[in-house]
DRENPA-3360 file (N, C-alpha, C; in nm, 2 decimals, always signed):
BEGIN
1 = MARAIAHA = -0.95/-1.91/-0.44/-0.80/-1.87/-0.49/-0.67/-2.02/-0.50 ~ -0.69/-2.13/-0.50/-0.67/-2.24/-0.50/-0.67/-2.25/-0.64 ~ -0.79/-2.26/-0.63/-0.87/-2.33/-0.77/-0.79/-2.29/-0.86 ~ -0.84/-2.07/-0.87/-0.82/-2.01/-0.96/-0.65/-1.99/-1.01 ~ -0.56/-2.03/-0.94/-0.45/-2.06/-1.00/-0.41/-2.21/-1.03 ~ -0.45/-2.26/-0.97/-0.45/-2.49/-1.06/-0.49/-2.41/-1.20 ~ -0.60/-2.37/-1.29/-0.66/-2.31/-1.37/-0.59/-2.30/-1.44 ~ -0.48/-2.14/-1.43/-0.41/-2.04/-1.47/-0.26/-2.10/-1.47;
9 = FAKRGHAI = -0.19/-2.20/-1.43/-0.07/-2.24/-1.49/-0.18/-2.45/-1.57 ~ -0.28/-2.47/-1.52/-0.28/-2.53/-1.65/-0.35/-2.60/-1.78 ~ -0.34/-2.39/-1.77/-0.40/-2.34/-1.92/-0.30/-2.33/-1.99 ~ -0.20/-2.36/-1.91/-0.04/-2.27/-1.99/+0.06/-2.46/-2.02 ~ -0.06/-2.54/-1.97/-0.05/-2.69/-2.03/+0.10/-2.75/-1.90 ~ +0.06/-2.66/-1.80/+0.16/-2.78/-1.60/+0.04/-2.92/-1.58 ~ +0.11/-2.96/-1.54/+0.04/-3.12/-1.52/+0.07/-3.01/-1.35 ~ -0.06/-3.09/-1.27/-0.15/-3.03/-1.14/-0.13/-3.12/-1.10;
17 = QLAARGGD = -0.03/-3.13/-0.95/-0.06/-3.20/-0.84/-0.12/-3.12/-0.70 ~ -0.28/-3.16/-0.70/-0.31/-3.07/-0.60/-0.37/-3.18/-0.41 ~ -0.30/-3.12/-0.31/-0.34/-3.20/-0.22/-0.38/-3.07/-0.10 ~ -0.46/-3.16/-0.04/-0.54/-3.10/+0.14/-0.57/-3.22/+0.15 ~ -0.62/-3.12/+0.25/-0.61/-3.30/+0.42/-0.78/-3.31/+0.34 ~ -0.79/-3.42/+0.35/-0.91/-3.48/+0.22/-0.93/-3.47/+0.15 ~ -0.75/-3.53/+0.06/-0.76/-3.57/-0.04/-0.86/-3.63/-0.10 ~ -0.97/-3.71/-0.04/-1.09/-3.70/-0.15/-1.17/-3.64/-0.24;
25 = SLAALKAD = -1.14/-3.54/-0.16/-1.29/-3.39/-0.18/-1.25/-3.36/-0.28 ~ -1.13/-3.35/-0.35/-1.04/-3.31/-0.48/-1.05/-3.35/-0.53 ~ -1.15/-3.47/-0.60/-1.19/-3.55/-0.73/-1.23/-3.47/-0.84 ~ -1.35/-3.40/-0.76/-1.44/-3.32/-0.88/-1.32/-3.18/-0.94 ~ -1.22/-3.11/-0.88/-1.15/-3.00/-0.92/-1.07/-3.11/-0.99 ~ -1.03/-3.19/-0.96/-0.96/-3.30/-1.10/-0.97/-3.33/-1.20 ~ -1.16/-3.35/-1.18/-1.21/-3.45/-1.34/-1.23/-3.31/-1.45 ~ -1.27/-3.18/-1.33/-1.27/-3.04/-1.43/-1.16/-2.96/-1.48;
33 = IEVRFGVA = -1.00/-3.03/-1.40/-0.88/-2.92/-1.46/-0.86/-3.02/-1.60 ~ -0.92/-3.15/-1.56/-0.87/-3.28/-1.75/-0.93/-3.22/-1.83 ~ -1.05/-3.17/-1.81/-1.15/-3.27/-1.87/-1.18/-3.10/-1.97 ~ -1.13/-2.98/-1.85/-1.12/-2.78/-1.93/-0.98/-2.75/-2.01 ~ -0.85/-2.86/-1.98/-0.73/-2.84/-1.97/-0.62/-2.92/-2.04 ~ -0.73/-3.06/-2.06/-0.63/-3.18/-2.08/-0.50/-3.23/-2.06 ~ -0.50/-3.12/-1.89/-0.38/-3.19/-1.88/-0.40/-3.30/-1.79 ~ -0.29/-3.32/-1.74/-0.23/-3.44/-1.63/-0.27/-3.41/-1.52;
41 = VTCHEVDA = -0.36/-3.45/-1.42/-0.41/-3.40/-1.27/-0.39/-3.53/-1.14 ~ -0.34/-3.55/-1.06/-0.28/-3.59/-0.91/-0.31/-3.54/-0.82 ~ -0.39/-3.60/-0.77/-0.43/-3.57/-0.61/-0.39/-3.64/-0.48 ~ -0.36/-3.58/-0.35/-0.26/-3.62/-0.27/-0.34/-3.55/-0.15 ~ -0.32/-3.70/-0.06/-0.33/-3.60/+0.13/-0.26/-3.56/+0.20 ~ -0.25/-3.41/+0.27/-0.12/-3.40/+0.32/-0.24/-3.28/+0.45 ~ -0.16/-3.28/+0.52/-0.28/-3.18/+0.68/-0.10/-3.13/+0.73 ~ -0.15/-3.00/+0.71/-0.09/-2.85/+0.69/-0.03/-2.85/+0.91;
49 = LETASHEA = -0.12/-2.91/+0.94/-0.07/-2.93/+1.13/-0.02/-3.05/+1.15 ~ -0.01/-3.12/+1.05/+0.11/-3.25/+1.05/+0.22/-3.25/+1.07 ~ +0.30/-3.18/+1.15/+0.43/-3.14/+1.03/+0.48/-3.19/+1.03 ~ +0.50/-3.31/+1.15/+0.58/-3.46/+1.12/+0.57/-3.50/+1.04 ~ +0.49/-3.53/+0.90/+0.41/-3.59/+0.79/+0.48/-3.51/+0.66 ~ +0.57/-3.38/+0.68/+0.57/-3.34/+0.59/+0.69/-3.39/+0.45 ~ +0.77/-3.44/+0.55/+0.90/-3.53/+0.47/+0.87/-3.62/+0.42 ~ +0.79/-3.65/+0.47/+0.72/-3.80/+0.37/+0.60/-3.78/+0.28;
57 = FVAGLPVL = +0.52/-3.68/+0.31/+0.43/-3.60/+0.21/+0.51/-3.62/+0.02 ~ +0.65/-3.52/+0.10/+0.70/-3.44/-0.04/+0.76/-3.53/-0.09 ~ +0.84/-3.63/-0.07/+0.90/-3.75/-0.06/+0.84/-3.86/-0.11 ~ +0.71/-3.87/-0.11/+0.61/-3.97/-0.19/+0.52/-3.90/-0.30 ~ +0.54/-3.78/-0.32/+0.46/-3.73/-0.46/+0.52/-3.76/-0.62 ~ +0.44/-3.86/-0.71/+0.50/-3.87/-0.84/+0.64/-3.84/-0.87 ~ +0.63/-3.67/-0.90/+0.78/-3.60/-0.95/+0.75/-3.48/-0.86 ~ +0.85/-3.34/-0.76/+0.87/-3.27/-0.74/+0.86/-3.21/-0.84;
65 = PDVAICAI = +0.75/-3.06/-0.79/+0.67/-3.00/-0.90/+0.81/-2.87/-0.94 ~ +0.77/-2.80/-1.01/+0.85/-2.69/-1.09/+0.84/-2.60/-0.97 ~ +0.70/-2.53/-0.99/+0.63/-2.46/-0.89/+0.59/-2.51/-0.77 ~ +0.59/-2.47/-0.66/+0.47/-2.46/-0.55/+0.42/-2.41/-0.46 ~ +0.29/-2.41/-0.49/+0.20/-2.33/-0.43/+0.14/-2.35/-0.30 ~ +0.18/-2.29/-0.21/+0.11/-2.27/-0.06/-0.02/-2.17/-0.07 ~ -0.16/-2.22/-0.07/-0.29/-2.14/-0.08/-0.37/-2.20/+0.09 ~ -0.29/-2.21/+0.20/-0.34/-2.22/+0.33/-0.35/-2.11/+0.39;
73 = GTMGEQAQ = -0.46/-2.16/+0.50/-0.41/-2.04/+0.63/-0.61/-2.06/+0.65 ~ -0.62/-1.98/+0.73/-0.74/-1.98/+0.81/-0.77/-1.84/+0.84 ~ -0.92/-1.77/+0.88/-0.88/-1.64/+0.94/-1.06/-1.63/+1.00 ~ -1.00/-1.65/+1.16/-1.09/-1.69/+1.23/-1.16/-1.54/+1.28 ~ -1.26/-1.54/+1.35/-1.35/-1.37/+1.40/-1.20/-1.34/+1.51 ~ -1.20/-1.24/+1.52/-1.08/-1.23/+1.59/-1.15/-1.22/+1.76 ~ -1.26/-1.18/+1.79/-1.34/-1.13/+1.84/-1.35/-1.24/+1.94 ~ -1.35/-1.40/+1.86/-1.28/-1.49/+1.94/-1.19/-1.53/+1.96;
81 = NERSVERT = -1.04/-1.51/+1.85/-0.92/-1.54/+1.85/-0.88/-1.54/+2.02 ~ -0.89/-1.35/+2.00/-0.80/-1.30/+2.14/-0.85/-1.34/+2.27 ~ -0.98/-1.41/+2.24/-0.97/-1.50/+2.46/-0.99/-1.61/+2.44 ~ -0.94/-1.69/+2.36/-0.89/-1.80/+2.32/-0.76/-1.85/+2.28 ~ -0.71/-1.85/+2.37/-0.55/-1.96/+2.41/-0.59/-2.10/+2.28 ~ -0.64/-2.16/+2.26/-0.69/-2.24/+2.15/-0.69/-2.21/+2.02 ~ -0.77/-2.10/+2.01/-0.81/-2.01/+1.89/-0.69/-1.95/+1.85 ~ -0.60/-1.87/+1.89/-0.46/-1.81/+1.87/-0.37/-1.91/+1.84;
89 = VMELRSNF = -0.37/-2.00/+1.94/-0.27/-2.11/+1.85/-0.31/-2.14/+1.71 ~ -0.42/-2.19/+1.70/-0.48/-2.29/+1.56/-0.47/-2.12/+1.47 ~ -0.48/-2.01/+1.45/-0.45/-1.94/+1.33/-0.34/-1.95/+1.30 ~ -0.18/-1.91/+1.42/-0.05/-1.93/+1.41/-0.01/-2.04/+1.35 ~ -0.04/-2.20/+1.41/-0.05/-2.27/+1.28/-0.07/-2.34/+1.16 ~ -0.21/-2.30/+1.14/-0.26/-2.29/+1.03/-0.16/-2.19/+0.89 ~ -0.20/-2.01/+0.96/-0.10/-1.98/+0.84/+0.05/-1.92/+0.89 ~ +0.12/-2.04/+0.96/+0.23/-1.95/+0.97/+0.33/-2.11/+1.00;
97 = EGPASLFT = +0.30/-2.17/+1.08/+0.37/-2.31/+1.13/+0.33/-2.38/+1.02 ~ +0.25/-2.41/+0.96/+0.24/-2.53/+0.91/+0.28/-2.51/+0.72 ~ +0.23/-2.43/+0.66/+0.27/-2.37/+0.55/+0.44/-2.35/+0.56 ~ +0.52/-2.29/+0.66/+0.61/-2.26/+0.68/+0.73/-2.38/+0.70 ~ +0.63/-2.45/+0.68/+0.71/-2.66/+0.77/+0.69/-2.70/+0.62 ~ +0.56/-2.72/+0.51/+0.56/-2.75/+0.39/+0.70/-2.71/+0.32 ~ +0.71/-2.59/+0.34/+0.86/-2.50/+0.24/+0.98/-2.53/+0.27 ~ +1.03/-2.54/+0.40/+1.12/-2.60/+0.40/+1.16/-2.67/+0.40;
105 = VLANAMEA = +1.03/-2.85/+0.36/+1.10/-2.95/+0.31/+1.11/-2.88/+0.14 ~ +0.96/-2.85/+0.14/+0.99/-2.88/-0.08/+1.08/-2.78/-0.10 ~ +1.22/-2.69/-0.01/+1.25/-2.59/-0.02/+1.39/-2.63/-0.05 ~ +1.45/-2.76/+0.06/+1.55/-2.86/+0.03/+1.54/-2.94/-0.07 ~ +1.42/-3.04/-0.16/+1.40/-3.08/-0.19/+1.45/-3.03/-0.38 ~ +1.43/-2.90/-0.33/+1.43/-2.85/-0.48/+1.58/-2.79/-0.45 ~ +1.62/-2.76/-0.38/+1.78/-2.71/-0.35/+1.83/-2.84/-0.39 ~ +1.82/-2.94/-0.36/+1.91/-3.03/-0.44/+1.92/-3.11/-0.52;
113 = RGSGALVG = +1.73/-3.06/-0.58/+1.77/-3.11/-0.77/+1.77/-2.96/-0.82 ~ +1.82/-2.87/-0.77/+1.92/-2.74/-0.86/+1.80/-2.70/-0.90 ~ +1.67/-2.64/-0.92/+1.49/-2.58/-0.97/+1.39/-2.59/-0.91 ~ +1.36/-2.46/-0.90/+1.20/-2.45/-0.85/+1.13/-2.32/-0.82 ~ +1.04/-2.32/-0.77/+0.99/-2.23/-0.77/+0.88/-2.22/-0.66 ~ +0.87/-2.17/-0.54/+0.80/-2.13/-0.48/+0.68/-2.03/-0.39 ~ +0.55/-2.05/-0.39/+0.47/-1.94/-0.37/+0.38/-1.96/-0.30 ~ +0.43/-1.79/-0.17/+0.38/-1.84/-0.06/+0.23/-1.70/-0.08;
121 = ISSVAGIR = +0.17/-1.77/-0.04/+0.01/-1.69/-0.01/-0.03/-1.61/+0.15 ~ +0.05/-1.51/+0.09/+0.01/-1.44/+0.25/-0.06/-1.33/+0.26 ~ -0.09/-1.20/+0.32/-0.15/-1.10/+0.30/-0.09/-0.99/+0.31 ~ -0.19/-0.86/+0.36/-0.15/-0.74/+0.38/-0.12/-0.72/+0.51 ~ -0.29/-0.83/+0.50/-0.24/-0.78/+0.72/-0.18/-0.81/+0.78 ~ -0.09/-0.82/+0.75/+0.08/-0.90/+0.84/+0.18/-0.81/+0.77 ~ +0.16/-0.67/+0.76/+0.22/-0.61/+0.73/+0.21/-0.47/+0.86 ~ +0.13/-0.44/+0.91/+0.10/-0.39/+1.06/-0.01/-0.45/+1.16;
129 = GRAANYVY = +0.01/-0.45/+1.25/-0.07/-0.53/+1.34/-0.19/-0.44/+1.37 ~ -0.28/-0.46/+1.32/-0.45/-0.39/+1.37/-0.54/-0.49/+1.47 ~ -0.61/-0.37/+1.56/-0.69/-0.45/+1.66/-0.78/-0.55/+1.57 ~ -0.84/-0.54/+1.47/-0.93/-0.60/+1.45/-0.92/-0.73/+1.38 ~ -0.76/-0.78/+1.37/-0.73/-0.87/+1.28/-0.63/-0.94/+1.35 ~ -0.51/-0.87/+1.48/-0.37/-0.92/+1.49/-0.36/-1.07/+1.48 ~ -0.42/-1.13/+1.57/-0.38/-1.25/+1.60/-0.36/-1.32/+1.45 ~ -0.46/-1.33/+1.35/-0.44/-1.36/+1.17/-0.30/-1.28/+1.11;
137 = GSAKAGFT = -0.32/-1.11/+1.11/-0.21/-1.08/+1.08/-0.11/-1.09/+1.14 ~ -0.09/-1.14/+1.31/+0.05/-1.14/+1.27/+0.09/-1.31/+1.24 ~ +0.03/-1.39/+1.24/+0.07/-1.45/+1.13/+0.08/-1.52/+1.06 ~ +0.04/-1.42/+0.97/+0.05/-1.36/+0.81/+0.20/-1.30/+0.80 ~ +0.26/-1.22/+0.91/+0.33/-1.17/+0.91/+0.45/-1.27/+0.97 ~ +0.46/-1.31/+1.03/+0.59/-1.39/+1.07/+0.59/-1.51/+0.89 ~ +0.46/-1.55/+0.85/+0.50/-1.60/+0.68/+0.60/-1.54/+0.61 ~ +0.53/-1.34/+0.63/+0.54/-1.32/+0.45/+0.72/-1.33/+0.54;
145 = AFLSGLRN = +0.78/-1.30/+0.60/+0.95/-1.24/+0.70/+1.00/-1.45/+0.69 ~ +0.88/-1.56/+0.70/+0.99/-1.64/+0.71/+1.03/-1.67/+0.52 ~ +0.93/-1.63/+0.44/+0.90/-1.63/+0.24/+1.06/-1.52/+0.20 ~ +1.02/-1.36/+0.30/+1.19/-1.31/+0.32/+1.27/-1.37/+0.29 ~ +1.30/-1.43/+0.39/+1.41/-1.51/+0.44/+1.50/-1.60/+0.34 ~ +1.37/-1.71/+0.33/+1.41/-1.78/+0.21/+1.39/-1.79/+0.15 ~ +1.31/-1.66/+0.06/+1.43/-1.65/-0.10/+1.55/-1.53/-0.09 ~ +1.59/-1.49/+0.06/+1.71/-1.45/+0.04/+1.86/-1.58/+0.05;
153 = RLAKGKTG = +1.80/-1.69/+0.13/+1.89/-1.76/+0.18/+1.92/-1.84/+0.03 ~ +1.81/-1.90/-0.02/+1.83/-1.93/-0.16/+1.88/-1.85/-0.26 ~ +1.84/-1.75/-0.30/+1.91/-1.67/-0.37/+2.04/-1.64/-0.36 ~ +2.11/-1.62/-0.26/+2.22/-1.61/-0.16/+2.32/-1.74/-0.24 ~ +2.27/-1.83/-0.22/+2.34/-1.97/-0.24/+2.34/-2.01/-0.37 ~ +2.29/-1.93/-0.48/+2.19/-1.96/-0.59/+2.14/-2.08/-0.64 ~ +2.07/-2.14/-0.63/+2.02/-2.30/-0.58/+1.91/-2.33/-0.73 ~ +1.91/-2.17/-0.80/+1.81/-2.24/-0.87/+1.70/-2.19/-0.85;
161 = VHVVTVLP = +1.62/-2.22/-0.66/+1.50/-2.21/-0.65/+1.48/-2.07/-0.66 ~ +1.35/-2.02/-0.63/+1.33/-1.88/-0.66/+1.12/-1.88/-0.55 ~ +1.14/-1.79/-0.43/+1.04/-1.79/-0.38/+0.97/-1.65/-0.43 ~ +0.85/-1.67/-0.43/+0.75/-1.55/-0.48/+0.62/-1.54/-0.33 ~ +0.64/-1.41/-0.33/+0.61/-1.38/-0.19/+0.48/-1.30/-0.23 ~ +0.28/-1.35/-0.29/+0.13/-1.33/-0.22/+0.10/-1.24/-0.18 ~ +0.05/-1.09/-0.16/+0.03/-0.98/-0.04/-0.07/-1.01/-0.17 ~ -0.26/-1.06/-0.18/-0.40/-1.03/-0.22/-0.41/-0.91/-0.20;
169 = GFVNTAMT = -0.43/-0.88/-0.08/-0.57/-0.81/-0.01/-0.67/-0.87/-0.04 ~ -0.79/-0.77/-0.05/-0.88/-0.81/-0.03/-0.93/-0.93/-0.19 ~ -0.93/-1.12/-0.18/-1.04/-1.14/-0.25/-1.15/-1.15/-0.24 ~ -1.24/-1.17/-0.37/-1.36/-1.23/-0.32/-1.38/-1.37/-0.34 ~ -1.37/-1.46/-0.19/-1.36/-1.56/-0.22/-1.44/-1.63/-0.07 ~ -1.51/-1.74/-0.05/-1.53/-1.76/+0.10/-1.49/-1.74/+0.23 ~ -1.37/-1.70/+0.21/-1.31/-1.60/+0.36/-1.40/-1.55/+0.37 ~ -1.42/-1.43/+0.30/-1.47/-1.31/+0.32/-1.60/-1.26/+0.22;
177 = AGMDLPAK = -1.66/-1.40/+0.27/-1.80/-1.37/+0.18/-1.93/-1.29/+0.36 ~ -2.01/-1.23/+0.32/-2.12/-1.13/+0.42/-1.97/-0.97/+0.44 ~ -1.83/-0.97/+0.39/-1.77/-0.84/+0.39/-1.84/-0.76/+0.32 ~ -1.84/-0.64/+0.37/-1.88/-0.45/+0.25/-1.73/-0.49/+0.27 ~ -1.70/-0.52/+0.14/-1.50/-0.49/+0.06/-1.56/-0.42/-0.01 ~ -1.50/-0.26/-0.08/-1.47/-0.18/-0.15/-1.45/-0.22/-0.30 ~ -1.48/-0.21/-0.41/-1.48/-0.31/-0.53/-1.35/-0.26/-0.58 ~ -1.27/-0.15/-0.55/-1.16/-0.11/-0.62/-1.04/-0.18/-0.59;
185 = LTAEPAEV = -1.06/-0.21/-0.44/-0.96/-0.36/-0.37/-0.95/-0.46/-0.37 ~ -1.11/-0.56/-0.44/-1.10/-0.65/-0.40/-1.16/-0.69/-0.55 ~ -1.01/-0.81/-0.54/-1.01/-0.89/-0.71/-1.06/-1.02/-0.71 ~ -1.05/-1.06/-0.82/-1.18/-1.22/-0.83/-1.02/-1.30/-0.81 ~ -1.06/-1.39/-0.79/-0.98/-1.53/-0.72/-0.96/-1.54/-0.93 ~ -1.00/-1.53/-1.02/-0.96/-1.51/-1.11/-0.76/-1.45/-1.18 ~ -0.80/-1.29/-1.12/-0.65/-1.24/-1.08/-0.60/-1.25/-1.01 ~ -0.61/-1.27/-0.92/-0.50/-1.39/-0.84/-0.44/-1.49/-0.85;
193 = GEAVWRAV = -0.53/-1.60/-0.98/-0.41/-1.67/-1.05/-0.35/-1.64/-1.12 ~ -0.41/-1.53/-1.22/-0.29/-1.49/-1.36/-0.19/-1.36/-1.24 ~ -0.19/-1.31/-1.17/-0.13/-1.22/-1.12/+0.04/-1.34/-1.06 ~ -0.02/-1.47/-1.02/+0.09/-1.59/-0.96/+0.13/-1.63/-1.08 ~ +0.10/-1.69/-1.23/+0.11/-1.73/-1.29/+0.28/-1.60/-1.37 ~ +0.15/-1.50/-1.36/+0.32/-1.38/-1.44/+0.43/-1.36/-1.35 ~ +0.40/-1.40/-1.17/+0.51/-1.40/-1.15/+0.67/-1.49/-1.14 ~ +0.54/-1.59/-1.18/+0.66/-1.72/-1.19/+0.71/-1.68/-1.24;
201 = EKGRNVIY = +0.68/-1.67/-1.41/+0.69/-1.68/-1.52/+0.85/-1.55/-1.57 ~ +0.85/-1.39/-1.41/+0.88/-1.32/-1.50/+0.98/-1.30/-1.37 ~ +0.96/-1.39/-1.32/+1.08/-1.42/-1.15/+1.04/-1.32/-1.05 ~ +0.92/-1.22/-1.01/+0.95/-1.12/-0.91/+0.94/-1.19/-0.76 ~ +0.96/-1.13/-0.71/+0.97/-1.16/-0.58/+0.88/-1.11/-0.43 ~ +0.80/-0.98/-0.48/+0.65/-0.93/-0.38/+0.54/-0.91/-0.47 ~ +0.44/-0.97/-0.48/+0.36/-0.89/-0.58/+0.24/-0.89/-0.47 ~ +0.16/-0.72/-0.55/+0.04/-0.74/-0.46/-0.09/-0.73/-0.64;
209 = VRPIWQIV = -0.20/-0.81/-0.58/-0.30/-0.88/-0.73/-0.32/-0.76/-0.70 ~ -0.36/-0.61/-0.67/-0.36/-0.48/-0.79/-0.31/-0.42/-0.75 ~ -0.22/-0.30/-0.78/-0.15/-0.18/-0.80/-0.20/-0.08/-0.63 ~ -0.28/-0.10/-0.63/-0.39/+0.01/-0.53/-0.33/-0.05/-0.38 ~ -0.30/-0.20/-0.38/-0.25/-0.18/-0.23/-0.12/-0.18/-0.16 ~ -0.04/-0.11/-0.31/+0.09/-0.13/-0.24/+0.08/+0.00/-0.17 ~ +0.00/+0.12/-0.30/+0.04/+0.24/-0.21/-0.08/+0.27/-0.07 ~ -0.18/+0.16/-0.05/-0.26/+0.19/+0.11/-0.18/+0.09/+0.18;
217 = MLVIRHIP = -0.12/+0.01/+0.14/-0.07/+0.00/+0.29/+0.10/+0.08/+0.27 ~ +0.15/+0.14/+0.20/+0.29/+0.23/+0.21/+0.24/+0.32/+0.35 ~ +0.12/+0.37/+0.33/+0.03/+0.48/+0.37/-0.04/+0.42/+0.54 ~ -0.03/+0.28/+0.52/-0.04/+0.26/+0.64/+0.02/+0.25/+0.77 ~ +0.16/+0.15/+0.67/+0.25/+0.13/+0.70/+0.37/+0.25/+0.77 ~ +0.34/+0.37/+0.76/+0.40/+0.49/+0.79/+0.33/+0.62/+0.87 ~ +0.18/+0.53/+0.90/+0.14/+0.57/+1.04/+0.21/+0.62/+1.16 ~ +0.19/+0.71/+1.22/+0.28/+0.71/+1.38/+0.22/+0.65/+1.45;
225 = EGIFKKLS = +0.27/+0.51/+1.53/+0.18/+0.44/+1.64/+0.12/+0.53/+1.73 ~ +0.21/+0.62/+1.75/+0.05/+0.72/+1.86/-0.09/+0.73/+1.81 ~ -0.09/+0.81/+1.68/-0.22/+0.85/+1.58/-0.28/+0.65/+1.54 ~ -0.15/+0.58/+1.54/-0.25/+0.45/+1.45/-0.35/+0.38/+1.53 ~ -0.30/+0.40/+1.69/-0.36/+0.33/+1.77/-0.46/+0.39/+1.82 ~ -0.48/+0.52/+1.75/-0.66/+0.52/+1.76/-0.71/+0.51/+1.66 ~ -0.70/+0.44/+1.56/-0.77/+0.47/+1.44/-0.84/+0.33/+1.38 ~ -0.97/+0.31/+1.37/-1.02/+0.17/+1.39/-1.00/+0.15/+1.18;
233 = I = -0.85/+0.15/+1.15/-0.90/+0.05/+1.00/-0.86/-0.14/+1.05;
% end
């Protein structure tokens, strides 16, 4: 998804700053974007779990980005997560604590500048806890709530900084490889990239990549708890 989002912005002429743990691994992607779209690309090292390093990371960027997109996350096996405190904590830190820490630093820097956009990739899994993935889902629920609160805080302060929450639903990526996913509910990474670009351009608040997910989650959200806990969804 991150690669597709970078492509969506690069083809509109945006310079790209790529950041990941193991920044050297981004060299091939950097070269591809530069050749394909003819824009400047830089690579940077950041570890979402090393929260104490986030202020230095942002301060060390060659330029504070106009748009910052967080596509960090892991989705471990629920059966393993629920039996291991260590795995549970890792899911919570990877999907909530780390992204929230990075966005806190970026939001403050953008607020001081007076402009910017933050895009957080969350998940429909965070809308309601399900037995099948509640550890991952609870972390995403926390990130979704964080993004909502951050958006409201920045809007009330008239800071010039906007926050977009992206709820992709199923996406055909390595994370979902091997899963039997319904075609109508499964987006391609390029769809996510285009949806994110449009959301930033139009100042959207919360988006579902495929609109059908809004209907699906509206139904799931309103199933009574007594019935919901008997379902295998």
